[in-house]
C-alpha positions as CSV (number, residue, x, y, z in Angstrom):
1,X,12.2,-22.7,-24.0
2,X,8.3,-23.6,-25.3
3,X,5.5,-21.6,-24.3
4,X,1.9,-21.4,-24.7
5,X,-0.4,-18.7,-24.7
6,X,-4.0,-19.3,-24.8
7,X,-7.5,-17.0,-24.5
8,X,-9.4,-19.8,-23.8
9,X,-12.5,-17.7,-22.9
10,X,-14.2,-19.6,-20.1
11,X,-11.9,-22.2,-17.8
12,X,-15.2,-24.6,-16.2
13,X,-15.6,-26.0,-19.3
14,X,-14.3,-30.4,-18.5
15,X,-13.1,-29.7,-22.6
16,X,-10.6,-27.2,-21.4
17,X,-9.1,-29.2,-18.9
18,X,-8.6,-31.7,-21.6
19,X,-7.6,-29.2,-24.1
20,X,-4.5,-27.8,-21.9
21,X,-3.9,-31.6,-20.7
22,X,-3.5,-32.3,-24.2
23,X,-1.4,-29.6,-24.9
24,X,1.1,-29.9,-22.6
25,X,1.2,-33.9,-23.3
26,X,2.0,-33.0,-27.0
27,X,4.5,-29.9,-26.7
28,X,5.4,-30.4,-23.3
29,X,6.2,-26.3,-22.7
30,X,8.2,-24.9,-20.3
31,X,5.8,-21.6,-19.5
32,X,2.1,-21.6,-20.1
33,X,-0.8,-18.6,-19.9
34,X,-4.1,-19.1,-19.7
35,X,-5.8,-15.9,-20.3
36,X,-10.0,-15.0,-20.1
37,X,-10.8,-18.1,-18.3
38,X,-14.3,-16.3,-16.4
39,X,-14.0,-18.3,-13.7
40,X,-13.1,-18.4,-9.6
41,X,-14.0,-21.9,-8.8
42,X,-10.9,-23.1,-10.7
43,X,-7.9,-22.9,-7.2
44,X,-4.5,-23.0,-8.1
45,X,-4.2,-26.0,-6.0
46,X,-6.8,-28.0,-7.7
47,X,-4.7,-27.1,-10.7
48,X,-1.4,-28.3,-8.9
49,X,-2.8,-31.3,-8.5
50,X,-3.8,-32.2,-11.8
51,X,-0.5,-30.5,-13.0
52,X,2.0,-31.3,-10.8
53,X,5.3,-31.2,-12.6
54,X,4.5,-27.0,-12.6
55,X,3.7,-24.5,-10.6
56,X,0.8,-22.9,-10.9
57,X,-0.2,-19.5,-10.1
58,X,-4.5,-18.3,-10.7
59,X,-5.7,-15.0,-10.5
60,X,-9.6,-15.0,-10.1
61,X,-12.2,-13.5,-12.2
62,X,-13.1,-9.6,-11.8
63,X,-16.5,-9.0,-12.5
64,X,-17.8,-10.7,-15.6
65,X,-14.4,-10.7,-17.2
66,X,-10.8,-11.0,-16.4
67,X,-8.8,-14.5,-14.7
68,X,-5.9,-15.8,-15.5
69,X,-3.5,-18.9,-14.9
70,X,0.4,-19.5,-15.4
71,X,2.1,-22.4,-15.2
72,X,5.9,-22.6,-14.8
73,X,7.7,-25.8,-15.2
74,X,9.8,-26.5,-12.1
75,X,13.2,-25.2,-12.5
76,X,12.2,-23.3,-15.4
77,X,16.1,-22.4,-16.4
78,X,19.2,-22.3,-14.8
79,X,20.3,-18.5,-14.4
80,X,23.6,-19.7,-14.2
81,X,23.6,-20.9,-17.8
82,X,22.5,-17.0,-18.9
83,X,25.3,-15.2,-20.6
84,X,27.8,-12.5,-18.9
85,X,29.5,-9.9,-20.1
């Protein structure tokens, strides 16, 4: 499973979405965490349109800091592949 965690320090910039698209296209991660987006303008619906192969969850900022986005591929994993003892 491939994961990307990124403290973006402000996700409103157009370059941030372009960089995120570049990371996804080149690394094909299963899970992505984007922290400190510092915006309430970007919604999960908007990101779902841009990244349709991922389930997207957005937590907007609180005050002057925070904000969080998570992306998981559909399906992330098959639970029947987990070892059971």
